[in-house]
C-alpha positions in Angstrom: 15.8 24.7 4.8 14.1 25.9 8.0 11.9 23.7 10.1 8.4 24.9 10.5 5.5 23.9 12.7 3.0 21.7 11.0 -0.6 21.0 12.0 -0.6 17.3 12.3 -4.4 16.9 11.8 -4.4 19.0 8.6 -1.2 17.2 7.3 -2.6 13.7 7.9 -6.0 14.7 6.4 -4.5 16.2 3.3 -2.0 13.3 2.9 -4.7 10.7 3.1 -6.7 12.6 0.4 -3.7 12.9 -1.8 -2.8 9.2 -1.4 -6.4 8.1 -2.2 -6.7 10.5 -5.1 -3.4 9.4 -6.5 -4.3 5.7 -6.3 -7.8 6.3 -7.7 -6.5 8.5 -10.6 -3.7 6.1 -11.4 -6.2 3.2 -11.5 -8.7 5.0 -13.7 -6.1 6.5 -16.1 -4.3 3.2 -16.4 -7.5 1.4 -17.4 -8.5 4.2 -19.8 -5.1 4.4 -21.5 -4.7 0.7 -21.7 -8.1 0.2 -23.3 -7.5 3.1 -25.8 -4.2 1.5 -26.8 -5.7 -2.0 -27.1 -8.6 -0.7 -29.1 -6.3 1.3 -31.4 -3.3 -1.0 -31.9 -4.1 -4.5 -30.7 -4.0 -7.5 -33.0 -6.0 -10.7 -32.6 -4.3 -13.5 -30.6 -1.4 -11.2 -29.4 -0.8 -10.4 -25.8 -2.0 -6.9 -24.7 0.5 -6.7 -21.8 2.6 -4.1 -23.5 -0.4 -1.9 -24.1 -1.5 -2.2 -20.5 2.0 -1.5 -19.3 2.2 1.6 -21.5 -1.1 2.7 -20.0 0.3 2.3 -16.5 3.5 4.2 -17.4 1.5 7.1 -19.0 -0.8 7.1 -15.9 2.2 7.5 -13.6 3.5 10.3 -15.7 0.1 12.0 -15.7 -0.2 11.7 -11.9 3.3 12.9 -11.4 2.6 15.9 -13.6 -0.6 16.7 -11.7 1.3 16.5 -8.3 4.1 18.6 -9.7 1.5 21.3 -10.8 -0.2 21.5 -7.4 2.8 21.0 -5.1 3.0 24.7 -4.2 -0.7 25.1 -3.7 -2.2 25.8 -0.2 -3.5 22.3 0.0 -0.1 20.7 -0.5 2.0 23.1 1.8 2.5 20.5 4.6 2.8 17.5 2.3 5.4 19.2 0.1 7.3 20.5 3.2 7.5 17.0 4.7 8.6 15.5 1.4 11.4 18.1 1.1 12.5 17.4 4.7 12.6 13.7 4.1 14.8 14.3 1.0 17.2 16.3 3.0 17.2 13.6 5.8 18.1 11.1 3.1 21.0 13.2 2.0 22.2 13.6 5.6 21.8 9.9 6.3 24.1 9.0 3.4 26.8 11.1 5.0 25.9 10.5 8.6 29.0 8.4 9.5 31.3 11.2 8.3 29.2 13.9 9.9 29.2 12.1 13.3 33.0 11.6 13.0 33.4 15.3 12.3 31.2 16.1 15.3 33.5 14.0 17.5 36.3 16.3 16.3 34.3 19.3 17.4 33.3 20.4 13.8 30.7 23.2 14.2 29.1 22.5 10.9 28.7 18.8 11.9 26.8 20.0 15.0 24.5 22.1 12.9 23.8 19.3 10.5 23.1 16.8 13.3 20.9 19.3 15.1 18.8 19.8 12.0 18.8 16.0 11.3 17.6 15.0 14.8 15.1 17.8 15.1 13.7 17.1 11.7 13.5 13.3 12.4 11.6 14.0 15.6 9.2 16.2 13.7 8.6 13.8 10.9 8.3 10.8 13.3 5.6 12.7 15.3 3.7 13.6 12.1 3.8 10.0 10.9 3.1 8.5 14.3 6.4 6.6 14.4 6.5 5.9 18.1 8.9 2.9 17.8 12.1 4.9 17.2 11.3 8.3 18.4 12.8 7.6 21.9 16.2 6.9 20.2 15.9 10.2 18.3 15.1 12.0 21.5 18.1 10.5 23.2 20.4 11.3 20.3 19.1 14.9 20.2 19.5 15.2 24.0 23.1 13.9 23.9 23.9 16.3 21.0 22.5 19.3 22.9 24.4 18.3 26.0 27.6 18.1 24.0 26.9 21.5 22.4 26.2 23.0 25.8 29.4 21.5 27.3 31.4 23.1 24.5 29.7 26.5 25.1 28.5 26.7 21.5 25.3 28.3 20.2 24.0 25.9 17.6 20.5 25.5 16.2 18.7 23.8 13.4 17.9 27.2 11.9 21.6 27.5 10.9 21.3 24.5 8.7 21.9 24.9 4.9 22.1 22.0 2.5 25.5 23.4 1.3 27.0 22.3 4.6 26.7 18.7 3.4 29.3 19.3 0.7 32.0 19.2 3.4 31.3 15.5 4.0 32.0 13.7 0.7 31.7 9.9 0.6 
């Protein structure tokens, strides 16, 4: 996966619309489905909890289907990109200890993975206004770039491929 530049204003605006739309749609559909199930199947003096729960589950499935349908649309470009980057960051994080150990042993693939990881973290933190930990990411990225330069290597985040993670099994 390649890192791309994202317009933060557009990303935040679209993300807020999607979040509000998701919550509103979930609420309305859960109420509608719950009431339809209660009207169709409920018996007197019996709890309707299971019908309401089924309504919520069906609403979640409907909302997930709607999001899945539109995830590649122009409106979702930034949101879907950030979502995929966060998924890859999670995969890397689960193997980070082994990747860092490999980097200490001058493993080129580990340098590529770490380069992508730190640059993608920095990008996502900036998009999400995570100012608390971005200084640590900046330091880690700077240290990594210094190490790469000292070893006279040419490494960039663009070289990253998810397949590189298969080298670092848990």
